[in-house]
N, CA and C atoms of all chains as a GROMACS GRO file, in nm:
protein
  612
    1MET      N    1   0.086  -0.121   0.000
    1MET     CA    2   0.000   0.000   0.000
    1MET      C    3   0.088   0.124   0.000
    2ASN      N    4   0.071   0.211  -0.101
    2ASN     CA    5   0.154   0.332  -0.106
    2ASN      C    6   0.088   0.446  -0.029
    3ALA      N    7   0.151   0.560  -0.028
    3ALA     CA    8   0.104   0.673   0.053
    3ALA      C    9  -0.035   0.719   0.009
    4ALA      N   10  -0.056   0.727  -0.124
    4ALA     CA   11  -0.184   0.774  -0.175
    4ALA      C   12  -0.296   0.677  -0.139
    5GLN      N   13  -0.264   0.548  -0.148
    5GLN     CA   14  -0.365   0.447  -0.118
    5GLN      C   15  -0.403   0.448   0.030
    6SER      N   16  -0.302   0.466   0.115
    6SER     CA   17  -0.330   0.467   0.259
    6SER      C   18  -0.413   0.589   0.298
    7LEU      N   19  -0.384   0.701   0.232
    7LEU     CA   20  -0.461   0.823   0.256
    7LEU      C   21  -0.605   0.801   0.215
    8CYS      N   22  -0.623   0.737   0.100
    8CYS     CA   23  -0.756   0.710   0.049
    8CYS      C   24  -0.832   0.616   0.142
    9TYR      N   25  -0.762   0.522   0.196
    9TYR     CA   26  -0.824   0.423   0.284
    9TYR      C   27  -0.880   0.492   0.408
   10VAL      N   28  -0.801   0.584   0.462
   10VAL     CA   29  -0.842   0.653   0.585
   10VAL      C   30  -0.957   0.748   0.559
   11ARG      N   31  -0.945   0.824   0.446
   11ARG     CA   32  -1.040   0.932   0.424
   11ARG      C   33  -1.152   0.897   0.326
   12SER      N   34  -1.170   0.767   0.294
   12SER     CA   35  -1.267   0.732   0.189
   12SER      C   36  -1.411   0.748   0.233
   13ASP      N   37  -1.436   0.790   0.358
   13ASP     CA   38  -1.572   0.812   0.404
   13ASP      C   39  -1.632   0.939   0.344
   14ARG      N   40  -1.548   1.025   0.289
   14ARG     CA   41  -1.602   1.147   0.230
   14ARG      C   42  -1.610   1.135   0.078
   15ARG      N   43  -1.715   1.187   0.023
   15ARG     CA   44  -1.739   1.173  -0.121
   15ARG      C   45  -1.630   1.240  -0.205
   16GLY      N   46  -1.600   1.367  -0.163
   16GLY     CA   47  -1.499   1.443  -0.238
   16GLY      C   48  -1.366   1.372  -0.238
   17TRP      N   49  -1.332   1.319  -0.123
   17TRP     CA   50  -1.204   1.249  -0.111
   17TRP      C   51  -1.203   1.124  -0.198
   18ARG      N   52  -1.317   1.059  -0.203
   18ARG     CA   53  -1.323   0.937  -0.282
   18ARG      C   54  -1.296   0.966  -0.429
   19LEU      N   55  -1.355   1.076  -0.475
   19LEU     CA   56  -1.335   1.117  -0.615
   19LEU      C   57  -1.189   1.154  -0.639
   20ALA      N   58  -1.134   1.233  -0.546
   20ALA     CA   59  -0.995   1.278  -0.562
   20ALA      C   60  -0.901   1.159  -0.562
   21CYS      N   61  -0.930   1.065  -0.476
   21CYS     CA   62  -0.843   0.948  -0.467
   21CYS      C   63  -0.853   0.864  -0.591
   22ALA      N   64  -0.972   0.855  -0.646
   22ALA     CA   65  -0.990   0.778  -0.769
   22ALA      C   66  -0.906   0.838  -0.880
   23ILE      N   67  -0.908   0.971  -0.888
   23ILE     CA   68  -0.829   1.040  -0.990
   23ILE      C   69  -0.680   1.017  -0.965
   24ALA      N   70  -0.645   1.027  -0.836
   24ALA     CA   71  -0.503   1.014  -0.800
   24ALA      C   72  -0.450   0.875  -0.831
   25LEU      N   73  -0.538   0.776  -0.826
   25LEU     CA   74  -0.493   0.638  -0.846
   25LEU      C   75  -0.491   0.596  -0.993
   26ILE      N   76  -0.554   0.678  -1.078
   26ILE     CA   77  -0.560   0.642  -1.221
   26ILE      C   78  -0.421   0.618  -1.281
   27PRO      N   79  -0.326   0.708  -1.260
   27PRO     CA   80  -0.194   0.685  -1.322
   27PRO      C   81  -0.134   0.553  -1.279
   28GLY      N   82  -0.158   0.514  -1.156
   28GLY     CA   83  -0.104   0.388  -1.106
   28GLY      C   84  -0.164   0.267  -1.177
   29LEU      N   85  -0.288   0.284  -1.221
   29LEU     CA   86  -0.358   0.173  -1.287
   29LEU      C   87  -0.337   0.176  -1.438
   30GLY      N   88  -0.295   0.288  -1.486
   30GLY     CA   89  -0.292   0.311  -1.631
   30GLY      C   90  -0.176   0.247  -1.704
   31GLY      N   91  -0.090   0.175  -1.637
   31GLY     CA   92   0.021   0.109  -1.704
   31GLY      C   93   0.145   0.194  -1.709
   32CYS      N   94   0.239   0.156  -1.790
   32CYS     CA   95   0.370   0.221  -1.792
   32CYS      C   96   0.376   0.332  -1.895
   33ILE      N   97   0.455   0.434  -1.860
   33ILE     CA   98   0.486   0.541  -1.955
   33ILE      C   99   0.627   0.513  -2.006
   34THR      N  100   0.640   0.497  -2.134
   34THR     CA  101   0.773   0.468  -2.188
   34THR      C  102   0.847   0.599  -2.220
   35VAL      N  103   0.971   0.607  -2.177
   35VAL     CA  104   1.055   0.724  -2.206
   35VAL      C  105   1.169   0.676  -2.295
   36LYS      N  106   1.178   0.737  -2.411
   36LYS     CA  107   1.281   0.697  -2.507
   36LYS      C  108   1.396   0.798  -2.502
   37ALA      N  109   1.518   0.752  -2.487
   37ALA     CA  110   1.634   0.841  -2.483
   37ALA      C  111   1.657   0.903  -2.621
   38PRO      N  112   1.684   1.034  -2.626
   38PRO     CA  113   1.708   1.097  -2.757
   38PRO      C  114   1.842   1.052  -2.815
   39ASN      N  115   1.846   1.056  -2.947
   39ASN     CA  116   1.970   1.015  -3.015
   39ASN      C  117   2.081   1.119  -2.999
   40THR      N  118   2.041   1.248  -2.993
   40THR     CA  119   2.141   1.354  -2.981
   40THR      C  120   2.158   1.391  -2.833
   41PRO      N  121   2.277   1.432  -2.791
   41PRO     CA  122   2.295   1.471  -2.650
   41PRO      C  123   2.212   1.594  -2.614
   42ILE      N  124   2.166   1.598  -2.491
   42ILE     CA  125   2.085   1.710  -2.446
   42ILE      C  126   2.178   1.826  -2.409
   43VAL      N  127   2.157   1.941  -2.470
   43VAL     CA  128   2.240   2.058  -2.440
   43VAL      C  129   2.155   2.158  -2.362
   44ILE      N  130   2.200   2.193  -2.243
   44ILE     CA  131   2.125   2.287  -2.161
   44ILE      C  132   2.173   2.428  -2.195
   45GLU      N  133   2.092   2.494  -2.277
   45GLU     CA  134   2.131   2.627  -2.327
   45GLU      C  135   2.122   2.734  -2.219
   46LEU      N  136   2.036   2.711  -2.120
   46LEU     CA  137   2.011   2.811  -2.015
   46LEU      C  138   2.140   2.852  -1.945
   47ASN      N  139   2.223   2.754  -1.914
   47ASN     CA  140   2.348   2.780  -1.845
   47ASN      C  141   2.438   2.872  -1.927
   48VAL      N  142   2.442   2.848  -2.057
   48VAL     CA  143   2.525   2.929  -2.147
   48VAL      C  144   2.475   3.073  -2.148
   49THR      N  145   2.342   3.091  -2.153
   49THR     CA  146   2.282   3.224  -2.159
   49THR      C  147   2.315   3.304  -2.034
   50ILE      N  148   2.304   3.240  -1.919
   50ILE     CA  149   2.334   3.310  -1.793
   50ILE      C  150   2.481   3.352  -1.789
   51LYS      N  151   2.565   3.261  -1.829
   51LYS     CA  152   2.708   3.291  -1.830
   51LYS      C  153   2.739   3.411  -1.919
   52GLN      N  154   2.678   3.413  -2.035
   52GLN     CA  155   2.706   3.521  -2.130
   52GLN      C  156   2.664   3.656  -2.071
   53GLU      N  157   2.551   3.654  -2.000
   53GLU     CA  158   2.506   3.778  -1.936
   53GLU      C  159   2.606   3.824  -1.831
   54VAL      N  160   2.660   3.728  -1.757
   54VAL     CA  161   2.760   3.761  -1.654
   54VAL      C  162   2.883   3.821  -1.720
   55LEU      N  163   2.926   3.761  -1.830
   55LEU     CA  164   3.044   3.810  -1.901
   55LEU      C  165   3.024   3.953  -1.951
   56TYR      N  166   2.906   3.980  -2.001
   56TYR     CA  167   2.877   4.116  -2.049
   56TYR      C  168   2.878   4.216  -1.933
   57ARG      N  169   2.824   4.171  -1.820
   57ARG     CA  170   2.818   4.259  -1.702
   57ARG      C  171   2.958   4.291  -1.652
   58LEU      N  172   3.049   4.193  -1.657
   58LEU     CA  173   3.182   4.210  -1.599
   58LEU      C  174   3.281   4.274  -1.696
   59SER      N  175   3.245   4.284  -1.823
   59SER     CA  176   3.344   4.323  -1.924
   59SER      C  177   3.407   4.460  -1.896
   60GLY      N  178   3.327   4.556  -1.853
   60GLY     CA  179   3.381   4.690  -1.826
   60GLY      C  180   3.480   4.689  -1.712
   61ASP      N  181   3.446   4.619  -1.607
   61ASP     CA  182   3.533   4.610  -1.489
   61ASP      C  183   3.663   4.537  -1.524
   62ALA      N  184   3.650   4.430  -1.602
   62ALA     CA  185   3.768   4.350  -1.639
   62ALA      C  186   3.864   4.433  -1.724
   63ALA      N  187   3.810   4.515  -1.813
   63ALA     CA  188   3.895   4.599  -1.898
   63ALA      C  189   3.978   4.696  -1.813
   64GLN      N  190   3.914   4.752  -1.711
   64GLN     CA  191   3.985   4.844  -1.621
   64GLN      C  192   4.093   4.771  -1.542
   65THR      N  193   4.061   4.652  -1.498
   65THR     CA  194   4.156   4.571  -1.421
   65THR      C  195   4.282   4.544  -1.504
   66ILE      N  196   4.264   4.513  -1.632
   66ILE     CA  197   4.378   4.486  -1.720
   66ILE      C  198   4.463   4.613  -1.734
   67ASP      N  199   4.396   4.727  -1.756
   67ASP     CA  200   4.469   4.852  -1.776
   67ASP      C  201   4.550   4.892  -1.653
   68LYS      N  202   4.495   4.866  -1.534
   68LYS     CA  203   4.561   4.911  -1.411
   68LYS      C  204   4.668   4.815  -1.362
   69ASN      N  205   4.676   4.697  -1.419
   69ASN     CA  206   4.772   4.596  -1.371
   69ASN      C  207   4.856   4.541  -1.487
   70GLY      N  208   4.915   4.634  -1.561
   70GLY     CA  209   4.990   4.598  -1.681
   70GLY      C  210   5.106   4.503  -1.657
   71ASP      N  211   5.156   4.497  -1.534
   71ASP     CA  212   5.272   4.409  -1.507
   71ASP      C  213   5.236   4.261  -1.510
   72ILE      N  214   5.111   4.227  -1.481
   72ILE     CA  215   5.077   4.083  -1.478
   72ILE      C  216   4.988   4.042  -1.595
   73PHE      N  217   4.965   4.134  -1.692
   73PHE     CA  218   4.885   4.098  -1.810
   73PHE      C  219   4.964   4.115  -1.940
   74MET      N  220   7.149   8.430   0.415
   74MET     CA  221   7.206   8.307   0.360
   74MET      C  222   7.134   8.184   0.416
   75VAL      N  223   7.113   8.185   0.544
   75VAL     CA  224   7.044   8.073   0.609
   75VAL      C  225   6.900   8.063   0.558
   76HIS      N  226   6.839   8.186   0.537
   76HIS     CA  227   6.698   8.186   0.494
   76HIS      C  228   6.681   8.132   0.354
   77THR      N  229   6.783   8.140   0.268
   77THR     CA  230   6.768   8.091   0.129
   77THR      C  231   6.802   7.942   0.118
   78THR      N  232   6.892   7.894   0.200
   78THR     CA  233   6.932   7.752   0.184
   78THR      C  234   6.830   7.657   0.244
   79ARG      N  235   6.760   7.702   0.345
   79ARG     CA  236   6.668   7.609   0.412
   79ARG      C  237   6.555   7.557   0.318
   80PRO      N  238   6.487   7.649   0.249
   80PRO     CA  239   6.385   7.597   0.157
   80PRO      C  240   6.446   7.512   0.046
   81LEU      N  241   6.566   7.548   0.004
   81LEU     CA  242   6.632   7.472  -0.102
   81LEU      C  243   6.661   7.329  -0.056
   82ARG      N  244   6.710   7.322   0.068
   82ARG     CA  245   6.742   7.189   0.123
   82ARG      C  246   6.618   7.101   0.136
   83SER      N  247   6.513   7.163   0.186
   83SER     CA  248   6.391   7.084   0.202
   83SER      C  249   6.334   7.043   0.066
   84ALA      N  250   6.352   7.130  -0.032
   84ALA     CA  251   6.306   7.097  -0.167
   84ALA      C  252   6.386   6.981  -0.224
   85LEU      N  253   6.517   6.984  -0.198
   85LEU     CA  254   6.602   6.875  -0.246
   85LEU      C  255   6.566   6.742  -0.181
   86ARG      N  256   6.517   6.753  -0.059
   86ARG     CA  257   6.477   6.632   0.011
   86ARG      C  258   6.345   6.576  -0.044
   87VAL      N  259   6.258   6.668  -0.086
   87VAL     CA  260   6.125   6.628  -0.133
   87VAL      C  261   6.130   6.571  -0.275
   88VAL      N  262   6.217   6.628  -0.359
   88VAL     CA  263   6.219   6.591  -0.502
   88VAL      C  264   6.246   6.441  -0.523
   89PRO      N  265   6.347   6.381  -0.456
   89PRO     CA  266   6.366   6.237  -0.480
   89PRO      C  267   6.246   6.153  -0.438
   90ALA      N  268   6.181   6.197  -0.330
   90ALA     CA  269   6.062   6.126  -0.284
   90ALA      C  270   5.950   6.134  -0.388
   91LEU      N  271   5.936   6.252  -0.448
   91LEU     CA  272   5.835   6.270  -0.551
   91LEU      C  273   5.866   6.185  -0.674
   92LEU      N  274   5.993   6.184  -0.711
   92LEU     CA  275   6.035   6.105  -0.828
   92LEU      C  276   6.006   5.957  -0.805
   93LEU      N  277   6.032   5.913  -0.683
   93LEU     CA  278   6.008   5.773  -0.649
   93LEU      C  279   5.858   5.741  -0.656
   94ALA      N  280   5.779   5.835  -0.604
   94ALA     CA  281   5.634   5.817  -0.601
   94ALA      C  282   5.579   5.810  -0.743
   95VAL      N  283   5.637   5.891  -0.834
   95VAL     CA  284   5.588   5.894  -0.972
   95VAL      C  285   5.635   5.771  -1.048
   96SER      N  286   5.762   5.731  -1.025
   96SER     CA  287   5.819   5.622  -1.103
   96SER      C  288   5.768   5.486  -1.056
   97TRP      N  289   5.726   5.475  -0.930
   97TRP     CA  290   5.686   5.345  -0.876
   97TRP      C  291   5.567   5.282  -0.950
   98PRO      N  292   5.454   5.355  -0.968
   98PRO     CA  293   5.344   5.292  -1.039
   98PRO      C  294   5.380   5.261  -1.184
   99ALA      N  295   5.466   5.344  -1.244
   99ALA     CA  296   5.505   5.322  -1.383
   99ALA      C  297   5.584   5.192  -1.394
  100SER      N  298   5.673   5.167  -1.298
  100SER     CA  299   5.753   5.045  -1.305
  100SER      C  300   5.667   4.923  -1.276
  101ALA      N  301   5.562   4.941  -1.196
  101ALA     CA  302   5.471   4.830  -1.165
  101ALA      C  303   5.383   4.793  -1.285
  102GLN      N  304   5.380   4.879  -1.386
  102GLN     CA  305   5.296   4.855  -1.503
  102GLN      C  306   5.368   4.780  -1.614
  103THR      N  307   5.498   4.762  -1.600
  103THR     CA  308   5.573   4.696  -1.707
  103THR      C  309   5.591   4.547  -1.679
  104ARG      N  310   5.597   4.471  -1.787
  104ARG     CA  311   5.610   4.325  -1.775
  104ARG      C  312   5.752   4.285  -1.736
  105ASP      N  313   5.762   4.177  -1.666
  105ASP     CA  314   5.892   4.117  -1.636
  105ASP      C  315   5.961   4.086  -1.770
  106PRO      N  316   6.092   4.121  -1.785
  106PRO     CA  317   6.159   4.098  -1.914
  106PRO      C  318   6.157   3.952  -1.960
  107VAL      N  319   6.166   3.861  -1.865
  107VAL     CA  320   6.164   3.717  -1.899
  107VAL      C  321   6.027   3.680  -1.958
  108TYR      N  322   5.922   3.732  -1.894
  108TYR     CA  323   5.784   3.706  -1.942
  108TYR      C  324   5.762   3.774  -2.077
  109ALA      N  325   5.807   3.899  -2.090
  109ALA     CA  326   5.786   3.974  -2.214
  109ALA      C  327   5.853   3.903  -2.332
  110ALA      N  328   5.976   3.854  -2.310
  110ALA     CA  329   6.050   3.785  -2.417
  110ALA      C  330   5.980   3.654  -2.455
  111ALA      N  331   5.939   3.578  -2.354
  111ALA     CA  332   5.874   3.449  -2.377
  111ALA      C  333   5.740   3.466  -2.450
  112ARG      N  334   5.672   3.572  -2.416
  112ARG     CA  335   5.543   3.603  -2.479
  112ARG      C  336   5.564   3.637  -2.627
  113ALA      N  337   5.665   3.722  -2.652
  113ALA     CA  338   5.694   3.764  -2.790
  113ALA      C  339   5.740   3.646  -2.875
  114GLN      N  340   5.810   3.550  -2.811
  114GLN     CA  341   5.862   3.434  -2.885
  114GLN      C  342   5.760   3.320  -2.894
  115GLY      N  343   5.642   3.340  -2.836
  115GLY     CA  344   5.537   3.238  -2.845
  115GLY      C  345   5.557   3.119  -2.753
  116GLN      N  346   5.640   3.136  -2.648
  116GLN     CA  347   5.662   3.026  -2.553
  116GLN      C  348   5.548   3.019  -2.450
  117VAL      N  349   5.490   3.134  -2.423
  117VAL     CA  350   5.372   3.139  -2.336
  117VAL      C  351   5.258   3.208  -2.411
  118GLY      N  352   5.137   3.171  -2.377
  118GLY     CA  353   5.022   3.230  -2.442
  118GLY      C  354   4.908   3.253  -2.344
  119GLU      N  355   4.808   3.327  -2.392
  119GLU     CA  356   4.690   3.355  -2.310
  119GLU      C  357   4.590   3.241  -2.326
  120GLN      N  358   4.549   3.184  -2.214
  120GLN     CA  359   4.450   3.077  -2.215
  120GLN      C  360   4.309   3.135  -2.206
  121VAL      N  361   4.211   3.053  -2.242
  121VAL     CA  362   4.070   3.093  -2.236
  121VAL      C  363   4.030   3.126  -2.092
  122ASN      N  364   4.090   3.055  -1.995
  122ASN     CA  365   4.048   3.069  -1.855
  122ASN      C  366   4.101   3.194  -1.784
  123GLY      N  367   4.177   3.278  -1.856
  123GLY     CA  368   4.226   3.403  -1.795
  123GLY      C  369   4.365   3.392  -1.735
  124TYR      N  370   4.430   3.278  -1.754
  124TYR     CA  371   4.566   3.260  -1.702
  124TYR      C  372   4.662   3.232  -1.817
  125LEU      N  373   4.793   3.250  -1.789
  125LEU     CA  374   4.896   3.222  -1.889
  125LEU      C  375   4.920   3.071  -1.894
  126GLY      N  376   4.954   3.022  -2.012
  126GLY     CA  377   4.986   2.881  -2.028
  126GLY      C  378   5.116   2.866  -2.106
  127PHE      N  379   5.179   2.750  -2.091
  127PHE     CA  380   5.304   2.722  -2.162
  127PHE      C  381   5.273   2.655  -2.295
  128VAL      N  382   5.321   2.714  -2.401
  128VAL     CA  383   5.304   2.654  -2.534
  128VAL      C  384   5.411   2.548  -2.556
  129THR      N  385   5.533   2.577  -2.509
  129THR     CA  386   5.644   2.483  -2.516
  129THR      C  387   5.696   2.463  -2.374
  130PRO      N  388   5.764   2.351  -2.345
  130PRO     CA  389   5.815   2.330  -2.209
  130PRO      C  390   5.907   2.446  -2.166
  131PRO      N  391   5.879   2.506  -2.050
  131PRO     CA  392   5.954   2.626  -2.011
  131PRO      C  393   6.084   2.594  -1.936
  132SER      N  394   6.174   2.691  -1.936
  132SER     CA  395   6.293   2.682  -1.851
  132SER      C  396   6.248   2.701  -1.706
  133PRO      N  397   6.327   2.655  -1.610
  133PRO     CA  398   6.286   2.674  -1.469
  133PRO      C  399   6.261   2.821  -1.434
  134GLU      N  400   6.343   2.909  -1.492
  134GLU     CA  401   6.327   3.052  -1.465
  134GLU      C  402   6.194   3.104  -1.518
  135LEU      N  403   6.164   3.067  -1.643
  135LEU     CA  404   6.038   3.112  -1.704
  135LEU      C  405   5.918   3.054  -1.629
  136ARG      N  406   5.929   2.928  -1.590
  136ARG     CA  407   5.820   2.864  -1.516
  136ARG      C  408   5.789   2.942  -1.389
  137LYS      N  409   5.893   2.981  -1.318
  137LYS     CA  410   5.874   3.054  -1.193
  137LYS      C  411   5.806   3.189  -1.216
  138VAL      N  412   5.854   3.260  -1.318
  138VAL     CA  413   5.799   3.393  -1.348
  138VAL      C  414   5.651   3.383  -1.386
  139VAL      N  415   5.619   3.287  -1.473
  139VAL     CA  416   5.481   3.274  -1.522
  139VAL      C  417   5.387   3.224  -1.410
  140GLU      N  418   5.434   3.130  -1.331
  140GLU     CA  419   5.351   3.081  -1.220
  140GLU      C  420   5.326   3.192  -1.118
  141ASP      N  421   5.426   3.275  -1.099
  141ASP     CA  422   5.412   3.390  -1.009
  141ASP      C  423   5.306   3.487  -1.061
  142ILE      N  424   5.309   3.512  -1.191
  142ILE     CA  425   5.209   3.601  -1.252
  142ILE      C  426   5.069   3.541  -1.236
  143ASN      N  427   5.057   3.411  -1.261
  143ASN     CA  428   4.926   3.346  -1.251
  143ASN      C  429   4.871   3.351  -1.108
  144ILE      N  430   4.960   3.339  -1.009
  144ILE     CA  431   4.917   3.351  -0.869
  144ILE      C  432   4.866   3.492  -0.842
  145LYS      N  433   4.937   3.590  -0.895
  145LYS     CA  434   4.893   3.730  -0.877
  145LYS      C  435   4.761   3.757  -0.950
  146ARG      N  436   4.748   3.698  -1.069
  146ARG     CA  437   4.622   3.714  -1.143
  146ARG      C  438   4.506   3.656  -1.063
  147ARG      N  439   4.528   3.536  -1.008
  147ARG     CA  440   4.420   3.471  -0.933
  147ARG      C  441   4.380   3.555  -0.812
  148ALA      N  442   4.478   3.611  -0.743
  148ALA     CA  443   4.448   3.696  -0.627
  148ALA      C  444   4.366   3.818  -0.669
  149LEU      N  445   4.404   3.874  -0.783
  149LEU     CA  446   4.333   3.991  -0.835
  149LEU      C  447   4.191   3.954  -0.878
  150TYR      N  448   4.178   3.842  -0.948
  150TYR     CA  449   4.045   3.796  -0.990
  150TYR      C  450   3.955   3.772  -0.868
  151ALA      N  451   4.013   3.714  -0.764
  151ALA     CA  452   3.937   3.683  -0.642
  151ALA      C  453   3.881   3.811  -0.580
  152GLN      N  454   3.967   3.911  -0.574
  152GLN     CA  455   3.927   4.039  -0.514
  152GLN      C  456   3.820   4.107  -0.599
  153LYS      N  457   3.843   4.108  -0.730
  153LYS     CA  458   3.749   4.176  -0.820
  153LYS      C  459   3.617   4.100  -0.829
  154ALA      N  460   3.624   3.968  -0.821
  154ALA     CA  461   3.502   3.888  -0.825
  154ALA      C  462   3.413   3.920  -0.705
  155GLN      N  463   3.478   3.939  -0.591
  155GLN     CA  464   3.404   3.973  -0.469
  155GLN      C  465   3.340   4.112  -0.484
  156ASP      N  466   3.416   4.204  -0.543
  156ASP     CA  467   3.365   4.341  -0.563
  156ASP      C  468   3.245   4.344  -0.657
  157THR      N  469   3.240   4.251  -0.753
  157THR     CA  470   3.137   4.255  -0.857
  157THR      C  471   3.031   4.145  -0.840
  158ASP      N  472   3.030   4.078  -0.726
  158ASP     CA  473   2.934   3.970  -0.699
  158ASP      C  474   2.939   3.861  -0.807
  159ALA      N  475   3.059   3.825  -0.844
  159ALA     CA  476   3.076   3.718  -0.943
  159ALA      C  477   3.164   3.609  -0.882
  160THR      N  478   3.178   3.497  -0.953
  160THR     CA  479   3.272   3.395  -0.907
  160THR      C  480   3.409   3.425  -0.969
  161ILE      N  481   3.514   3.367  -0.908
  161ILE     CA  482   3.649   3.388  -0.961
  161ILE      C  483   3.656   3.340  -1.106
  162GLU      N  484   3.592   3.226  -1.134
  162GLU     CA  485   3.596   3.169  -1.269
  162GLU      C  486   3.526   3.261  -1.369
  163GLU      N  487   3.415   3.319  -1.327
  163GLU     CA  488   3.342   3.410  -1.418
  163GLU      C  489   3.426   3.533  -1.450
  164TYR      N  490   3.488   3.588  -1.345
  164TYR     CA  491   3.569   3.708  -1.366
  164TYR      C  492   3.692   3.675  -1.450
  165ALA      N  493   3.754   3.560  -1.420
  165ALA     CA  494   3.874   3.519  -1.493
  165ALA      C  495   3.842   3.493  -1.640
  166LEU      N  496   3.728   3.429  -1.666
  166LEU     CA  497   3.687   3.399  -1.804
  166LEU      C  498   3.663   3.529  -1.882
  167THR      N  499   3.597   3.626  -1.819
  167THR     CA  500   3.572   3.755  -1.884
  167THR      C  501   3.703   3.823  -1.918
  168THR      N  502   3.795   3.822  -1.822
  168THR     CA  503   3.926   3.884  -1.845
  168THR      C  504   4.001   3.810  -1.956
  169GLY      N  505   3.990   3.676  -1.953
  169GLY     CA  506   4.054   3.594  -2.056
  169GLY      C  507   4.008   3.631  -2.196
  170CYS      N  508   3.878   3.655  -2.211
  170CYS     CA  509   3.822   3.699  -2.341
  170CYS      C  510   3.896   3.823  -2.390
  171MET      N  511   3.913   3.918  -2.299
  171MET     CA  512   3.974   4.046  -2.337
  171MET      C  513   4.123   4.033  -2.360
  172LEU      N  514   4.188   3.949  -2.279
  172LEU     CA  515   4.332   3.930  -2.296
  172LEU      C  516   4.363   3.865  -2.431
  173ILE      N  517   4.274   3.777  -2.476
  173ILE     CA  518   4.292   3.714  -2.607
  173ILE      C  519   4.272   3.819  -2.717
  174THR      N  520   4.174   3.906  -2.698
  174THR     CA  521   4.153   4.014  -2.795
  174THR      C  522   4.275   4.107  -2.799
  175HIS      N  523   4.337   4.129  -2.683
  175HIS     CA  524   4.450   4.222  -2.674
  175HIS      C  525   4.583   4.164  -2.724
  176THR      N  526   4.586   4.034  -2.756
  176THR     CA  527   4.712   3.979  -2.808
  176THR      C  528   4.747   4.049  -2.939
  177VAL      N  529   4.876   4.060  -2.965
  177VAL     CA  530   4.921   4.125  -3.090
  177VAL      C  531   4.969   4.015  -3.185
  178PRO      N  532   4.968   4.043  -3.315
  178PRO     CA  533   5.010   3.942  -3.412
  178PRO      C  534   5.144   3.878  -3.376
  179GLY      N  535   5.148   3.746  -3.382
  179GLY     CA  536   5.268   3.670  -3.347
  179GLY      C  537   5.259   3.605  -3.211
  180GLU      N  538   5.177   3.662  -3.121
  180GLU     CA  539   5.162   3.604  -2.987
  180GLU      C  540   5.068   3.483  -2.992
  181LYS      N  541   5.080   3.398  -2.890
  181LYS     CA  542   4.999   3.276  -2.885
  181LYS      C  543   4.876   3.296  -2.797
  182TYR      N  544   4.767   3.231  -2.838
  182TYR     CA  545   4.646   3.230  -2.756
  182TYR      C  546   4.577   3.097  -2.773
  183GLN      N  547   4.495   3.062  -2.677
  183GLN     CA  548   4.423   2.935  -2.680
  183GLN      C  549   4.286   2.954  -2.745
  184SER      N  550   4.255   2.867  -2.840
  184SER     CA  551   4.124   2.875  -2.906
  184SER      C  552   4.018   2.810  -2.816
  185PRO      N  553   3.889   2.833  -2.843
  185PRO     CA  554   3.785   2.768  -2.762
  185PRO      C  555   3.796   2.616  -2.764
  186ALA      N  556   3.853   2.559  -2.872
  186ALA     CA  557   3.871   2.414  -2.880
  186ALA      C  558   3.988   2.366  -2.795
  187GLY      N  559   4.071   2.459  -2.746
  187GLY     CA  560   4.182   2.422  -2.658
  187GLY      C  561   4.318   2.418  -2.726
  188THR      N  562   4.322   2.444  -2.856
  188THR     CA  563   4.449   2.441  -2.929
  188THR      C  564   4.518   2.577  -2.921
  189TRP      N  565   4.652   2.574  -2.930
  189TRP     CA  566   4.727   2.699  -2.933
  189TRP      C  567   4.726   2.756  -3.074
  190GLU      N  568   4.693   2.882  -3.084
  190GLU     CA  569   4.688   2.950  -3.213
  190GLU      C  570   4.782   3.070  -3.208
  191THR      N  571   4.834   3.106  -3.324
  191THR     CA  572   4.917   3.227  -3.334
  191THR      C  573   4.828   3.340  -3.379
  192ARG      N  574   4.831   3.448  -3.306
  192ARG     CA  575   4.747   3.562  -3.340
  192ARG      C  576   4.791   3.620  -3.473
  193ALA      N  577   4.695   3.636  -3.562
  193ALA     CA  578   4.719   3.699  -3.691
  193ALA      C  579   4.662   3.840  -3.687
  194ALA      N  580   4.663   3.908  -3.798
  194ALA     CA  581   4.607   4.043  -3.803
  194ALA      C  582   4.455   4.041  -3.790
  195THR      N  583   4.395   3.926  -3.823
  195THR     CA  584   4.250   3.910  -3.814
  195THR      C  585   4.209   3.886  -3.667
  196PRO      N  586   4.081   3.909  -3.633
  196PRO     CA  587   4.037   3.886  -3.494
  196PRO      C  588   4.062   3.741  -3.451
  197PRO      N  589   4.095   3.719  -3.322
  197PRO     CA  590   4.122   3.584  -3.275
  197PRO      C  591   3.993   3.502  -3.261
  198GLN      N  592   4.009   3.368  -3.256
  198GLN     CA  593   3.895   3.279  -3.228
  198GLN      C  594   3.866   3.288  -3.080
  199ARG      N  595   3.740   3.322  -3.047
  199ARG     CA  596   3.706   3.335  -2.905
  199ARG      C  597   3.582   3.255  -2.871
  200ASP      N  598   3.566   3.234  -2.742
  200ASP     CA  599   3.446   3.167  -2.690
  200ASP      C  600   3.323   3.247  -2.735
  201PRO      N  601   3.216   3.177  -2.781
  201PRO     CA  602   3.097   3.251  -2.827
  201PRO      C  603   3.033   3.339  -2.718
  202ARG      N  604   3.066   3.310  -2.591
  202ARG     CA  605   3.008   3.391  -2.482
  202ARG      C  606   3.084   3.521  -2.458
  203CYS      N  607   3.200   3.536  -2.521
  203CYS     CA  608   3.282   3.656  -2.497
  203CYS      C  609   3.209   3.782  -2.541
  204PRO      N  610   3.217   3.888  -2.460
  204PRO     CA  611   3.150   4.014  -2.497
  204PRO      C  612   3.216   4.078  -2.620
   0.00000   0.00000   0.00000
């Protein structure tokens, strides 16, 4: 008995709960969902976009840093 | 006689101090000769990550100079990253983009693929995220 089933067992005296539980249990009865792995690798573009924004934000400061520390650049 | 020499003496004392004060930041802005020569000869190059890298195996002297510079760069990146609410890597990468742009023809730089390239008159290959 899983968590949803045990909840349903306890609260099945109420009509609304019975309906909600019936809906909640449908996926469990409905069989398996097959997930097929894609042929191409998944590329998370979001990370790249955030990074690029950071780079643009820092570019002015970095340029000044280079100018002021000519001995190590 | 006493009244004229006193200001002169104090002026003579101040002038060397002033010269030192003016020359000090200027000397701090110039590259170490060992580093400058190695850079011009393509023995060291600018990496994508904002640090210097060895294109060819370095002499012990060159290794020390370049590693020293990289330690100073990291300390500077750390401080600036804190000032700008960024990570050290983010700040270093941004600086690396600009350092690659600032290379002059003949100098070495690292391409986004990781290979060493010689800077030509044309713009260098850079990370697509570079500003």
